[in-house]
All heavy atoms as a GROMACS GRO file, in nm:
protein
  593
    1MET      N    1   1.118  17.417 -10.596
    1MET     CA    2   1.131  17.561 -10.595
    1MET      C    3   1.073  17.620 -10.723
    1MET      O    4   1.093  17.568 -10.831
    1MET     CB    5   1.278  17.598 -10.580
    1MET     CG    6   1.300  17.745 -10.565
    1MET     SD    7   1.471  17.769 -10.513
    1MET     CE    8   1.473  17.942 -10.515
    2ALA      N    9   1.003  17.727 -10.713
    2ALA     CA   10   0.938  17.788 -10.829
    2ALA      C   11   1.040  17.852 -10.921
    2ALA      O   12   1.137  17.912 -10.877
    2ALA     CB   13   0.839  17.894 -10.781
    3THR      N   14   1.015  17.840 -11.050
    3THR     CA   15   1.103  17.901 -11.147
    3THR      C   16   1.061  18.045 -11.171
    3THR      O   17   0.944  18.082 -11.154
    3THR     CB   18   1.098  17.825 -11.281
    3THR    OG1   19   0.967  17.837 -11.333
    3THR    CG2   20   1.137  17.679 -11.264
    4ASP      N   21   1.156  18.131 -11.211
    4ASP     CA   22   1.124  18.270 -11.242
    4ASP      C   23   1.025  18.277 -11.357
    4ASP      O   24   0.936  18.360 -11.358
    4ASP     CB   25   1.251  18.348 -11.277
    4ASP     CG   26   1.337  18.373 -11.155
    4ASP    OD1   27   1.283  18.376 -11.043
    4ASP    OD2   28   1.459  18.391 -11.171
    5ARG      N   29   1.040  18.188 -11.456
    5ARG     CA   30   0.950  18.185 -11.571
    5ARG      C   31   0.806  18.163 -11.526
    5ARG      O   32   0.715  18.230 -11.569
    5ARG     CB   33   0.992  18.074 -11.668
    5ARG     CG   34   0.904  18.062 -11.788
    5ARG     CD   35   0.954  17.948 -11.878
    5ARG     NE   36   0.849  17.910 -11.968
    5ARG     CZ   37   0.753  17.824 -11.942
    5ARG    NH1   38   0.746  17.764 -11.826
    5ARG    NH2   39   0.661  17.795 -12.031
    6ARG      N   40   0.787  18.068 -11.434
    6ARG     CA   41   0.652  18.040 -11.389
    6ARG      C   42   0.596  18.155 -11.308
    6ARG      O   43   0.482  18.193 -11.320
    6ARG     CB   44   0.649  17.911 -11.306
    6ARG     CG   45   0.504  17.871 -11.276
    6ARG     CD   46   0.492  17.754 -11.186
    6ARG     NE   47   0.524  17.798 -11.053
    6ARG     CZ   48   0.597  17.728 -10.968
    6ARG    NH1   49   0.645  17.611 -10.999
    6ARG    NH2   50   0.624  17.773 -10.848
    7ARG      N   51   0.678  18.215 -11.223
    7ARG     CA   52   0.632  18.330 -11.144
    7ARG      C   53   0.585  18.442 -11.236
    7ARG      O   54   0.485  18.507 -11.210
    7ARG     CB   55   0.743  18.379 -11.052
    7ARG     CG   56   0.762  18.294 -10.931
    7ARG     CD   57   0.850  18.364 -10.830
    7ARG     NE   58   0.889  18.271 -10.728
    7ARG     CZ   59   1.013  18.234 -10.703
    7ARG    NH1   60   1.113  18.283 -10.771
    7ARG    NH2   61   1.039  18.148 -10.608
    8ASN      N   62   0.660  18.466 -11.342
    8ASN     CA   63   0.624  18.572 -11.436
    8ASN      C   64   0.502  18.534 -11.518
    8ASN      O   65   0.424  18.620 -11.556
    8ASN     CB   66   0.741  18.604 -11.528
    8ASN     CG   67   0.856  18.668 -11.454
    8ASN    OD1   68   0.837  18.730 -11.350
    8ASN    ND2   69   0.976  18.652 -11.504
    9ALA      N   70   0.486  18.406 -11.550
    9ALA     CA   71   0.376  18.361 -11.634
    9ALA      C   72   0.241  18.375 -11.565
    9ALA      O   73   0.140  18.400 -11.629
    9ALA     CB   74   0.399  18.216 -11.676
   10VAL      N   75   0.238  18.357 -11.435
   10VAL     CA   76   0.112  18.364 -11.360
   10VAL      C   77   0.101  18.504 -11.300
   10VAL      O   78   0.134  18.527 -11.186
   10VAL     CB   79   0.105  18.255 -11.251
   10VAL    CG1   80  -0.031  18.261 -11.182
   10VAL    CG2   81   0.128  18.118 -11.310
   11GLU      N   82   0.055  18.597 -11.383
   11GLU     CA   83   0.046  18.736 -11.340
   11GLU      C   84  -0.090  18.768 -11.278
   11GLU      O   85  -0.099  18.850 -11.189
   11GLU     CB   86   0.073  18.828 -11.458
   11GLU     CG   87   0.215  18.815 -11.509
   11GLU     CD   88   0.240  18.898 -11.633
   11GLU    OE1   89   0.146  18.968 -11.678
   11GLU    OE2   90   0.351  18.891 -11.685
   12ASP      N   91  -0.194  18.703 -11.324
   12ASP     CA   92  -0.328  18.730 -11.276
   12ASP      C   93  -0.360  18.638 -11.159
   12ASP      O   94  -0.402  18.524 -11.176
   12ASP     CB   95  -0.428  18.710 -11.390
   12ASP     CG   96  -0.569  18.754 -11.353
   12ASP    OD1   97  -0.596  18.775 -11.231
   12ASP    OD2   98  -0.652  18.766 -11.443
   13LYS      N   99  -0.339  18.689 -11.039
   13LYS     CA  100  -0.359  18.608 -10.918
   13LYS      C  101  -0.504  18.568 -10.898
   13LYS      O  102  -0.532  18.461 -10.847
   13LYS     CB  103  -0.306  18.682 -10.794
   13LYS     CG  104  -0.159  18.716 -10.801
   13LYS     CD  105  -0.074  18.594 -10.817
   13LYS     CE  106   0.072  18.631 -10.824
   13LYS     NZ  107   0.159  18.525 -10.866
   14GLN      N  108  -0.596  18.654 -10.940
   14GLN     CA  109  -0.738  18.619 -10.925
   14GLN      C  110  -0.772  18.501 -11.017
   14GLN      O  111  -0.844  18.410 -10.977
   14GLN     CB  112  -0.825  18.739 -10.957
   14GLN     CG  113  -0.972  18.712 -10.932
   14GLN     CD  114  -1.056  18.837 -10.945
   14GLN    OE1  115  -1.006  18.947 -10.967
   14GLN    NE2  116  -1.187  18.819 -10.933
   15GLU      N  117  -0.718  18.502 -11.140
   15GLU     CA  118  -0.743  18.391 -11.232
   15GLU      C  119  -0.681  18.263 -11.176
   15GLU      O  120  -0.741  18.156 -11.185
   15GLU     CB  121  -0.684  18.422 -11.370
   15GLU     CG  122  -0.703  18.310 -11.470
   15GLU     CD  123  -0.848  18.282 -11.506
   15GLU    OE1  124  -0.934  18.370 -11.489
   15GLU    OE2  125  -0.876  18.171 -11.550
   16LEU      N  126  -0.563  18.273 -11.117
   16LEU     CA  127  -0.499  18.156 -11.057
   16LEU      C  128  -0.585  18.101 -10.944
   16LEU      O  129  -0.608  17.981 -10.935
   16LEU     CB  130  -0.359  18.190 -11.006
   16LEU     CG  131  -0.286  18.077 -10.934
   16LEU    CD1  132  -0.265  17.957 -11.024
   16LEU    CD2  133  -0.152  18.127 -10.880
   17ALA      N  134  -0.634  18.190 -10.858
   17ALA     CA  135  -0.719  18.146 -10.747
   17ALA      C  136  -0.846  18.079 -10.797
   17ALA      O  137  -0.887  17.974 -10.745
   17ALA     CB  138  -0.753  18.265 -10.657
   18THR      N  139  -0.907  18.136 -10.900
   18THR     CA  140  -1.028  18.077 -10.959
   18THR      C  141  -0.997  17.940 -11.017
   18THR      O  142  -1.072  17.844 -10.997
   18THR     CB  143  -1.085  18.169 -11.068
   18THR    OG1  144  -1.119  18.295 -11.008
   18THR    CG2  145  -1.208  18.108 -11.134
   19THR      N  146  -0.885  17.930 -11.088
   19THR     CA  147  -0.845  17.804 -11.150
   19THR      C  148  -0.820  17.698 -11.044
   19THR      O  149  -0.864  17.584 -11.058
   19THR     CB  150  -0.720  17.825 -11.237
   19THR    OG1  151  -0.752  17.919 -11.340
   19THR    CG2  152  -0.672  17.696 -11.298
   20ILE      N  153  -0.750  17.734 -10.937
   20ILE     CA  154  -0.724  17.638 -10.829
   20ILE      C  155  -0.857  17.593 -10.767
   20ILE      O  156  -0.877  17.475 -10.742
   20ILE     CB  157  -0.630  17.698 -10.724
   20ILE    CG1  158  -0.488  17.709 -10.782
   20ILE    CG2  159  -0.629  17.613 -10.596
   20ILE    CD1  160  -0.388  17.781 -10.692
   21GLY      N  161  -0.949  17.686 -10.749
   21GLY     CA  162  -1.080  17.650 -10.695
   21GLY      C  163  -1.154  17.553 -10.784
   21GLY      O  164  -1.211  17.454 -10.736
   22LEU      N  165  -1.152  17.578 -10.914
   22LEU     CA  166  -1.217  17.487 -11.008
   22LEU      C  167  -1.152  17.350 -11.005
   22LEU      O  168  -1.220  17.247 -11.012
   22LEU     CB  169  -1.213  17.545 -11.150
   22LEU     CG  170  -1.300  17.668 -11.173
   22LEU    CD1  171  -1.268  17.730 -11.309
   22LEU    CD2  172  -1.448  17.632 -11.163
   23TYR      N  173  -1.020  17.347 -10.993
   23TYR     CA  174  -0.949  17.218 -10.987
   23TYR      C  175  -0.987  17.143 -10.859
   23TYR      O  176  -1.016  17.024 -10.863
   23TYR     CB  177  -0.798  17.242 -10.993
   23TYR     CG  178  -0.720  17.113 -10.983
   23TYR    CD1  179  -0.704  17.031 -11.094
   23TYR    CD2  180  -0.664  17.072 -10.862
   23TYR    CE1  181  -0.634  16.912 -11.086
   23TYR    CE2  182  -0.594  16.953 -10.852
   23TYR     CZ  183  -0.579  16.874 -10.964
   23TYR     OH  184  -0.512  16.755 -10.954
   24VAL      N  185  -0.989  17.213 -10.747
   24VAL     CA  186  -1.024  17.150 -10.619
   24VAL      C  187  -1.165  17.092 -10.624
   24VAL      O  188  -1.190  16.985 -10.569
   24VAL     CB  189  -1.010  17.251 -10.503
   24VAL    CG1  190  -1.073  17.200 -10.375
   24VAL    CG2  191  -0.862  17.285 -10.479
   25LEU      N  192  -1.255  17.161 -10.692
   25LEU     CA  193  -1.393  17.114 -10.704
   25LEU      C  194  -1.411  17.009 -10.813
   25LEU      O  195  -1.522  16.965 -10.840
   25LEU     CB  196  -1.486  17.232 -10.732
   25LEU     CG  197  -1.497  17.336 -10.621
   25LEU    CD1  198  -1.574  17.457 -10.669
   25LEU    CD2  199  -1.560  17.274 -10.497
   26SER      N  200  -1.299  16.969 -10.876
   26SER     CA  201  -1.299  16.871 -10.984
   26SER      C  202  -1.379  16.917 -11.106
   26SER      O  203  -1.431  16.836 -11.181
   26SER     CB  204  -1.352  16.735 -10.935
   26SER     OG  205  -1.272  16.686 -10.832
   27GLU      N  206  -1.387  17.048 -11.124
   27GLU     CA  207  -1.456  17.104 -11.240
   27GLU      C  208  -1.365  17.104 -11.363
   27GLU      O  209  -1.415  17.104 -11.476
   27GLU     CB  210  -1.504  17.247 -11.211
   27GLU     CG  211  -1.607  17.256 -11.100
   27GLU     CD  212  -1.741  17.194 -11.139
   27GLU    OE1  213  -1.781  17.208 -11.256
   27GLU    OE2  214  -1.803  17.132 -11.052
   28ILE      N  215  -1.233  17.110 -11.340
   28ILE     CA  216  -1.137  17.108 -11.450
   28ILE      C  217  -1.022  17.013 -11.415
   28ILE      O  218  -0.996  16.986 -11.298
   28ILE     CB  219  -1.081  17.248 -11.483
   28ILE    CG1  220  -1.010  17.310 -11.362
   28ILE    CG2  221  -1.190  17.339 -11.537
   28ILE    CD1  222  -0.938  17.440 -11.392
   29SER      N  223  -0.954  16.968 -11.519
   29SER     CA  224  -0.840  16.876 -11.501
   29SER      C  225  -0.712  16.955 -11.474
   29SER      O  226  -0.708  17.078 -11.490
   29SER     CB  227  -0.822  16.792 -11.627
   29SER     OG  228  -0.782  16.877 -11.735
   30LEU      N  229  -0.608  16.884 -11.441
   30LEU     CA  230  -0.477  16.944 -11.421
   30LEU      C  231  -0.431  17.012 -11.550
   30LEU      O  232  -0.381  17.125 -11.548
   30LEU     CB  233  -0.376  16.838 -11.377
   30LEU     CG  234  -0.235  16.886 -11.351
   30LEU    CD1  235  -0.229  16.988 -11.238
   30LEU    CD2  236  -0.145  16.767 -11.319
   31GLY      N  237  -0.449  16.945 -11.662
   31GLY     CA  238  -0.410  17.002 -11.791
   31GLY      C  239  -0.486  17.129 -11.823
   31GLY      O  240  -0.429  17.227 -11.872
   32LYS      N  241  -0.617  17.130 -11.798
   32LYS     CA  242  -0.699  17.249 -11.823
   32LYS      C  243  -0.659  17.362 -11.728
   32LYS      O  244  -0.655  17.479 -11.768
   32LYS     CB  245  -0.847  17.216 -11.808
   32LYS     CG  246  -0.941  17.331 -11.838
   32LYS     CD  247  -0.921  17.391 -11.975
   32LYS     CE  248  -0.991  17.312 -12.080
   32LYS     NZ  249  -0.986  17.376 -12.214
   33ALA      N  250  -0.625  17.329 -11.604
   33ALA     CA  251  -0.580  17.431 -11.509
   33ALA      C  252  -0.450  17.495 -11.559
   33ALA      O  253  -0.434  17.617 -11.553
   33ALA     CB  254  -0.560  17.369 -11.371
   34ALA      N  255  -0.359  17.413 -11.609
   34ALA     CA  256  -0.233  17.464 -11.662
   34ALA      C  257  -0.259  17.555 -11.781
   34ALA      O  258  -0.202  17.664 -11.792
   34ALA     CB  259  -0.142  17.349 -11.700
   35GLU      N  260  -0.348  17.511 -11.869
   35GLU     CA  261  -0.382  17.590 -11.987
   35GLU      C  262  -0.439  17.725 -11.949
   35GLU      O  263  -0.402  17.828 -12.005
   35GLU     CB  264  -0.483  17.510 -12.070
   35GLU     CG  265  -0.524  17.574 -12.199
   35GLU     CD  266  -0.625  17.488 -12.273
   35GLU    OE1  267  -0.595  17.370 -12.299
   35GLU    OE2  268  -0.734  17.541 -12.304
   36ARG      N  269  -0.530  17.726 -11.852
   36ARG     CA  270  -0.593  17.852 -11.807
   36ARG      C  271  -0.494  17.949 -11.748
   36ARG      O  272  -0.512  18.070 -11.759
   36ARG     CB  273  -0.701  17.823 -11.702
   36ARG     CG  274  -0.829  17.764 -11.756
   36ARG     CD  275  -0.924  17.730 -11.642
   36ARG     NE  276  -0.951  17.846 -11.559
   36ARG     CZ  277  -1.066  17.914 -11.557
   36ARG    NH1  278  -1.164  17.876 -11.636
   36ARG    NH2  279  -1.082  18.018 -11.479
   37THR      N  280  -0.390  17.898 -11.683
   37THR     CA  281  -0.292  17.986 -11.617
   37THR      C  282  -0.169  18.014 -11.703
   37THR      O  283  -0.084  18.092 -11.664
   37THR     CB  284  -0.249  17.929 -11.481
   37THR    OG1  285  -0.198  17.798 -11.500
   37THR    CG2  286  -0.364  17.926 -11.384
   38GLY      N  287  -0.158  17.946 -11.817
   38GLY     CA  288  -0.047  17.972 -11.907
   38GLY      C  289   0.085  17.912 -11.865
   38GLY      O  290   0.192  17.967 -11.894
   39VAL      N  291   0.078  17.799 -11.794
   39VAL     CA  292   0.200  17.730 -11.750
   39VAL      C  293   0.193  17.585 -11.797
   39VAL      O  294   0.090  17.539 -11.845
   39VAL     CB  295   0.218  17.735 -11.596
   39VAL    CG1  296   0.232  17.879 -11.548
   39VAL    CG2  297   0.103  17.667 -11.525
   40THR      N  298   0.304  17.514 -11.782
   40THR     CA  299   0.305  17.373 -11.818
   40THR      C  300   0.231  17.292 -11.712
   40THR      O  301   0.207  17.340 -11.600
   40THR     CB  302   0.447  17.317 -11.830
   40THR    OG1  303   0.508  17.315 -11.700
   40THR    CG2  304   0.531  17.399 -11.927
   41ARG      N  305   0.199  17.170 -11.746
   41ARG     CA  306   0.132  17.080 -11.652
   41ARG      C  307   0.217  17.061 -11.526
   41ARG      O  308   0.167  17.058 -11.415
   41ARG     CB  309   0.108  16.945 -11.722
   41ARG     CG  310   0.051  16.839 -11.635
   41ARG     CD  311   0.065  16.702 -11.703
   41ARG     NE  312   0.012  16.596 -11.625
   41ARG     CZ  313   0.072  16.542 -11.519
   41ARG    NH1  314   0.187  16.586 -11.479
   41ARG    NH2  315   0.018  16.444 -11.453
   42TRP      N  316   0.348  17.048 -11.545
   42TRP     CA  317   0.438  17.025 -11.433
   42TRP      C  318   0.449  17.149 -11.345
   42TRP      O  319   0.455  17.139 -11.222
   42TRP     CB  320   0.575  16.980 -11.484
   42TRP     CG  321   0.561  16.849 -11.554
   42TRP    CD1  322   0.564  16.725 -11.497
   42TRP    CD2  323   0.535  16.827 -11.692
   42TRP    NE1  324   0.543  16.627 -11.591
   42TRP    CE2  325   0.525  16.687 -11.713
   42TRP    CE3  326   0.520  16.910 -11.802
   42TRP    CZ2  327   0.500  16.631 -11.837
   42TRP    CZ3  328   0.496  16.854 -11.926
   42TRP    CH2  329   0.487  16.716 -11.942
   43GLU      N  330   0.447  17.266 -11.406
   43GLU     CA  331   0.449  17.390 -11.328
   43GLU      C  332   0.318  17.405 -11.250
   43GLU      O  333   0.318  17.451 -11.135
   43GLU     CB  334   0.471  17.510 -11.420
   43GLU     CG  335   0.612  17.514 -11.477
   43GLU     CD  336   0.629  17.614 -11.590
   43GLU    OE1  337   0.532  17.640 -11.664
   43GLU    OE2  338   0.740  17.667 -11.603
   44MET      N  339   0.208  17.363 -11.312
   44MET     CA  340   0.080  17.370 -11.242
   44MET      C  341   0.079  17.277 -11.123
   44MET      O  342   0.026  17.312 -11.016
   44MET     CB  343  -0.036  17.334 -11.339
   44MET     CG  344  -0.173  17.366 -11.283
   44MET     SD  345  -0.196  17.544 -11.266
   44MET     CE  346  -0.295  17.550 -11.119
   45GLU      N  347   0.139  17.159 -11.137
   45GLU     CA  348   0.151  17.068 -11.023
   45GLU      C  349   0.223  17.137 -10.908
   45GLU      O  350   0.179  17.128 -10.793
   45GLU     CB  351   0.228  16.941 -11.062
   45GLU     CG  352   0.147  16.837 -11.130
   45GLU     CD  353   0.225  16.708 -11.151
   45GLU    OE1  354   0.313  16.675 -11.069
   45GLU    OE2  355   0.198  16.640 -11.251
   46GLU      N  356   0.332  17.206 -10.939
   46GLU     CA  357   0.408  17.277 -10.835
   46GLU      C  358   0.324  17.387 -10.770
   46GLU      O  359   0.326  17.402 -10.648
   46GLU     CB  360   0.535  17.338 -10.894
   46GLU     CG  361   0.642  17.237 -10.927
   46GLU     CD  362   0.768  17.304 -10.982
   46GLU    OE1  363   0.797  17.418 -10.943
   46GLU    OE2  364   0.835  17.240 -11.063
   47LEU      N  365   0.251  17.463 -10.853
   47LEU     CA  366   0.165  17.569 -10.798
   47LEU      C  367   0.061  17.512 -10.704
   47LEU      O  368   0.035  17.568 -10.596
   47LEU     CB  369   0.096  17.645 -10.912
   47LEU     CG  370   0.183  17.741 -10.993
   47LEU    CD1  371   0.109  17.784 -11.118
   47LEU    CD2  372   0.222  17.860 -10.908
   48LEU      N  373   0.000  17.401 -10.744
   48LEU     CA  374  -0.101  17.339 -10.659
   48LEU      C  375  -0.040  17.287 -10.529
   48LEU      O  376  -0.098  17.305 -10.421
   48LEU     CB  377  -0.171  17.225 -10.735
   48LEU     CG  378  -0.261  17.269 -10.850
   48LEU    CD1  379  -0.299  17.150 -10.936
   48LEU    CD2  380  -0.385  17.340 -10.798
   49GLN      N  381   0.075  17.225 -10.539
   49GLN     CA  382   0.142  17.174 -10.419
   49GLN      C  383   0.180  17.288 -10.325
   49GLN      O  384   0.164  17.278 -10.203
   49GLN     CB  385   0.263  17.089 -10.457
   49GLN     CG  386   0.223  16.957 -10.518
   49GLN     CD  387   0.339  16.879 -10.577
   49GLN    OE1  388   0.444  16.934 -10.606
   49GLN    NE2  389   0.319  16.749 -10.596
   50GLU      N  390   0.230  17.398 -10.382
   50GLU     CA  391   0.265  17.514 -10.300
   50GLU      C  392   0.142  17.573 -10.232
   50GLU      O  393   0.152  17.630 -10.124
   50GLU     CB  394   0.334  17.620 -10.387
   50GLU     CG  395   0.473  17.580 -10.429
   50GLU     CD  396   0.533  17.674 -10.533
   50GLU    OE1  397   0.470  17.777 -10.566
   50GLU    OE2  398   0.643  17.644 -10.581
   51ALA      N  399   0.026  17.559 -10.296
   51ALA     CA  400  -0.100  17.609 -10.239
   51ALA      C  401  -0.160  17.509 -10.140
   51ALA      O  402  -0.265  17.536 -10.082
   51ALA     CB  403  -0.199  17.640 -10.351
   52GLY      N  404  -0.096  17.394 -10.124
   52GLY     CA  405  -0.146  17.294 -10.030
   52GLY      C  406  -0.259  17.210 -10.085
   52GLY      O  407  -0.335  17.150 -10.008
   53VAL      N  408  -0.271  17.205 -10.217
   53VAL     CA  409  -0.379  17.130 -10.282
   53VAL      C  410  -0.329  16.990 -10.317
   53VAL      O  411  -0.224  16.974 -10.378
   53VAL     CB  412  -0.427  17.202 -10.410
   53VAL    CG1  413  -0.530  17.118 -10.484
   53VAL    CG2  414  -0.482  17.339 -10.376
   54GLU      N  415  -0.407  16.890 -10.278
   54GLU     CA  416  -0.373  16.752 -10.312
   54GLU      C  417  -0.404  16.728 -10.459
   54GLU      O  418  -0.512  16.762 -10.508
   54GLU     CB  419  -0.454  16.656 -10.225
   54GLU     CG  420  -0.417  16.512 -10.244
   54GLU     CD  421  -0.491  16.420 -10.148
   54GLU    OE1  422  -0.526  16.464 -10.037
   54GLU    OE2  423  -0.515  16.304 -10.187
   55LEU      N  424  -0.308  16.669 -10.530
   55LEU     CA  425  -0.328  16.642 -10.672
   55LEU      C  426  -0.431  16.533 -10.692
   55LEU      O  427  -0.434  16.435 -10.618
   55LEU     CB  428  -0.196  16.601 -10.738
   55LEU     CG  429  -0.088  16.708 -10.741
   55LEU    CD1  430   0.039  16.652 -10.804
   55LEU    CD2  431  -0.135  16.832 -10.814
   56GLN      N  432  -0.516  16.551 -10.793
   56GLN     CA  433  -0.620  16.455 -10.827
   56GLN      C  434  -0.579  16.391 -10.960
   56GLN      O  435  -0.612  16.442 -11.066
   56GLN     CB  436  -0.754  16.526 -10.842
   56GLN     CG  437  -0.795  16.602 -10.720
   56GLN     CD  438  -0.914  16.692 -10.747
   56GLN    OE1  439  -0.983  16.680 -10.846
   56GLN    NE2  440  -0.937  16.785 -10.658
   57LEU      N  441  -0.507  16.283 -10.952
   57LEU     CA  442  -0.459  16.217 -11.072
   57LEU      C  443  -0.544  16.094 -11.100
   57LEU      O  444  -0.570  16.014 -11.011
   57LEU     CB  445  -0.311  16.179 -11.056
   57LEU     CG  446  -0.219  16.296 -11.022
   57LEU    CD1  447  -0.078  16.246 -10.995
   57LEU    CD2  448  -0.219  16.399 -11.133
   58GLY      N  449  -0.588  16.081 -11.223
   58GLY     CA  450  -0.671  15.967 -11.261
   58GLY      C  451  -0.815  15.991 -11.226
   58GLY      O  452  -0.852  16.091 -11.166
   59PRO      N  453  -0.900  15.898 -11.266
   59PRO     CA  454  -1.043  15.912 -11.240
   59PRO      C  455  -1.072  15.910 -11.090
   59PRO      O  456  -1.010  15.836 -11.014
   59PRO     CB  457  -1.105  15.792 -11.311
   59PRO     CG  458  -0.994  15.698 -11.336
   59PRO     CD  459  -0.867  15.776 -11.337
   60GLN      N  460  -1.168  15.993 -11.050
   60GLN     CA  461  -1.202  16.004 -10.908
   60GLN      C  462  -1.326  15.924 -10.871
   60GLN      O  463  -1.362  15.917 -10.754
   60GLN     CB  464  -1.224  16.152 -10.873
   60GLN     CG  465  -1.103  16.240 -10.901
   60GLN     CD  466  -0.983  16.202 -10.817
   60GLN    OE1  467  -0.993  16.194 -10.695
   60GLN    NE2  468  -0.871  16.178 -10.881
   61SER      N  469  -1.392  15.867 -10.971
   61SER     CA  470  -1.512  15.788 -10.944
   61SER      C  471  -1.525  15.680 -11.052
   61SER      O  472  -1.459  15.685 -11.155
   61SER     CB  473  -1.636  15.876 -10.946
   61SER     OG  474  -1.662  15.921 -11.077
   62MET      N  475  -1.616  15.587 -11.029
   62MET     CA  476  -1.641  15.483 -11.128
   62MET      C  477  -1.698  15.544 -11.256
   62MET      O  478  -1.663  15.502 -11.366
   62MET     CB  479  -1.737  15.378 -11.071
   62MET     CG  480  -1.756  15.261 -11.165
   62MET     SD  481  -1.603  15.177 -11.210
   62MET     CE  482  -1.585  15.068 -11.072
   63ASP      N  483  -1.782  15.646 -11.243
   63ASP     CA  484  -1.836  15.712 -11.361
   63ASP      C  485  -1.726  15.776 -11.445
   63ASP      O  486  -1.726  15.765 -11.568
   63ASP     CB  487  -1.938  15.820 -11.322
   63ASP     CG  488  -2.069  15.761 -11.273
   63ASP    OD1  489  -2.099  15.644 -11.308
   63ASP    OD2  490  -2.141  15.831 -11.200
   64GLU      N  491  -1.631  15.842 -11.380
   64GLU     CA  492  -1.519  15.903 -11.453
   64GLU      C  493  -1.435  15.796 -11.522
   64GLU      O  494  -1.392  15.814 -11.635
   64GLU     CB  495  -1.431  15.985 -11.359
   64GLU     CG  496  -1.493  16.115 -11.316
   64GLU     CD  497  -1.402  16.195 -11.224
   64GLU    OE1  498  -1.280  16.170 -11.222
   64GLU    OE2  499  -1.455  16.283 -11.154
   65LEU      N  500  -1.414  15.684 -11.454
   65LEU     CA  501  -1.337  15.574 -11.512
   65LEU      C  502  -1.408  15.519 -11.635
   65LEU      O  503  -1.347  15.499 -11.741
   65LEU     CB  504  -1.316  15.463 -11.410
   65LEU     CG  505  -1.244  15.338 -11.461
   65LEU    CD1  506  -1.105  15.372 -11.514
   65LEU    CD2  507  -1.237  15.233 -11.353
   66GLU      N  508  -1.539  15.498 -11.624
   66GLU     CA  509  -1.616  15.448 -11.738
   66GLU      C  510  -1.612  15.547 -11.854
   66GLU      O  511  -1.600  15.506 -11.970
   66GLU     CB  512  -1.758  15.418 -11.695
   66GLU     CG  513  -1.768  15.296 -11.604
   66GLU     CD  514  -1.905  15.277 -11.543
   66GLU    OE1  515  -1.995  15.362 -11.562
   66GLU    OE2  516  -1.924  15.174 -11.475
   67ASP      N  517  -1.620  15.676 -11.825
   67ASP     CA  518  -1.611  15.778 -11.929
   67ASP      C  519  -1.476  15.772 -12.001
   67ASP      O  520  -1.468  15.781 -12.124
   67ASP     CB  521  -1.633  15.918 -11.872
   67ASP     CG  522  -1.776  15.944 -11.832
   67ASP    OD1  523  -1.866  15.868 -11.875
   67ASP    OD2  524  -1.800  16.041 -11.758
   68GLU      N  525  -1.368  15.756 -11.924
   68GLU     CA  526  -1.235  15.748 -11.982
   68GLU      C  527  -1.220  15.624 -12.070
   68GLU      O  528  -1.160  15.629 -12.177
   68GLU     CB  529  -1.127  15.752 -11.875
   68GLU     CG  530  -1.110  15.889 -11.814
   68GLU     CD  531  -0.989  15.899 -11.724
   68GLU    OE1  532  -0.898  15.815 -11.731
   68GLU    OE2  533  -0.986  15.996 -11.645
   69VAL      N  534  -1.276  15.513 -12.025
   69VAL     CA  535  -1.271  15.390 -12.104
   69VAL      C  536  -1.349  15.409 -12.234
   69VAL      O  537  -1.302  15.371 -12.342
   69VAL     CB  538  -1.324  15.270 -12.023
   69VAL    CG1  539  -1.345  15.149 -12.113
   69VAL    CG2  540  -1.229  15.237 -11.908
   70ASP      N  541  -1.468  15.469 -12.226
   70ASP     CA  542  -1.548  15.494 -12.346
   70ASP      C  543  -1.472  15.581 -12.446
   70ASP      O  544  -1.471  15.553 -12.567
   70ASP     CB  545  -1.682  15.561 -12.311
   70ASP     CG  546  -1.777  15.465 -12.240
   70ASP    OD1  547  -1.755  15.342 -12.248
   70ASP    OD2  548  -1.873  15.516 -12.177
   71VAL      N  549  -1.408  15.685 -12.398
   71VAL     CA  550  -1.332  15.774 -12.486
   71VAL      C  551  -1.217  15.697 -12.549
   71VAL      O  552  -1.192  15.707 -12.669
   71VAL     CB  553  -1.280  15.897 -12.409
   71VAL    CG1  554  -1.177  15.973 -12.491
   71VAL    CG2  555  -1.396  15.987 -12.369
   72ALA      N  556  -1.146  15.618 -12.470
   72ALA     CA  557  -1.034  15.539 -12.522
   72ALA      C  558  -1.081  15.441 -12.629
   72ALA      O  559  -1.015  15.424 -12.732
   72ALA     CB  560  -0.964  15.466 -12.409
   73LEU      N  561  -1.194  15.378 -12.607
   73LEU     CA  562  -1.246  15.282 -12.705
   73LEU      C  563  -1.288  15.352 -12.834
   73LEU      O  564  -1.274  15.296 -12.944
   73LEU     CB  565  -1.363  15.203 -12.646
   73LEU     CG  566  -1.326  15.105 -12.534
   73LEU    CD1  567  -1.452  15.044 -12.472
   73LEU    CD2  568  -1.233  14.996 -12.584
   74ASP      N  569  -1.338  15.474 -12.823
   74ASP     CA  570  -1.379  15.550 -12.941
   74ASP      C  571  -1.258  15.594 -13.024
   74ASP      O  572  -1.273  15.624 -13.143
   74ASP     CB  573  -1.460  15.673 -12.903
   74ASP     CG  574  -1.600  15.636 -12.857
   74ASP    OD1  575  -1.647  15.525 -12.890
   74ASP    OD2  576  -1.664  15.720 -12.790
   75LEU      N  577  -1.140  15.600 -12.965
   75LEU     CA  578  -1.020  15.643 -13.036
   75LEU      C  579  -0.968  15.537 -13.132
   75LEU      O  580  -0.895  15.567 -13.224
   75LEU     CB  581  -0.909  15.681 -12.937
   75LEU     CG  582  -0.936  15.803 -12.851
   75LEU    CD1  583  -0.824  15.823 -12.751
   75LEU    CD2  584  -0.954  15.928 -12.937
   76GLU      N  585  -1.006  15.414 -13.108
   76GLU     CA  586  -0.957  15.304 -13.191
   76GLU      C  587  -1.020  15.302 -13.328
   76GLU      O  588  -1.121  15.344 -13.360
   76GLU     CB  589  -0.979  15.169 -13.123
   76GLU     CG  590  -0.903  15.158 -12.993
   76GLU     CD  591  -0.920  15.024 -12.927
   76GLU    OE1  592  -1.028  14.962 -12.943
   76GLU    OE2  593  -0.826  14.980 -12.863
   0.00000   0.00000   0.00000
């Protein structure tokens, strides 16, 4: 169930729709979507689920996986 805080935080419905579209197209991550809409990652998950959007967790391709491994190796 949506919290009142989250309902109030997402005031710009057009921005939310744009953000959801970018997420669906894999243009932005869940974290970036949350940042754009001004909610927590967990609240963004709820918003996406309420919109009928399947969550995209983890790399979606071998290229994305290799990129994540490269970034992790650079952190050491």
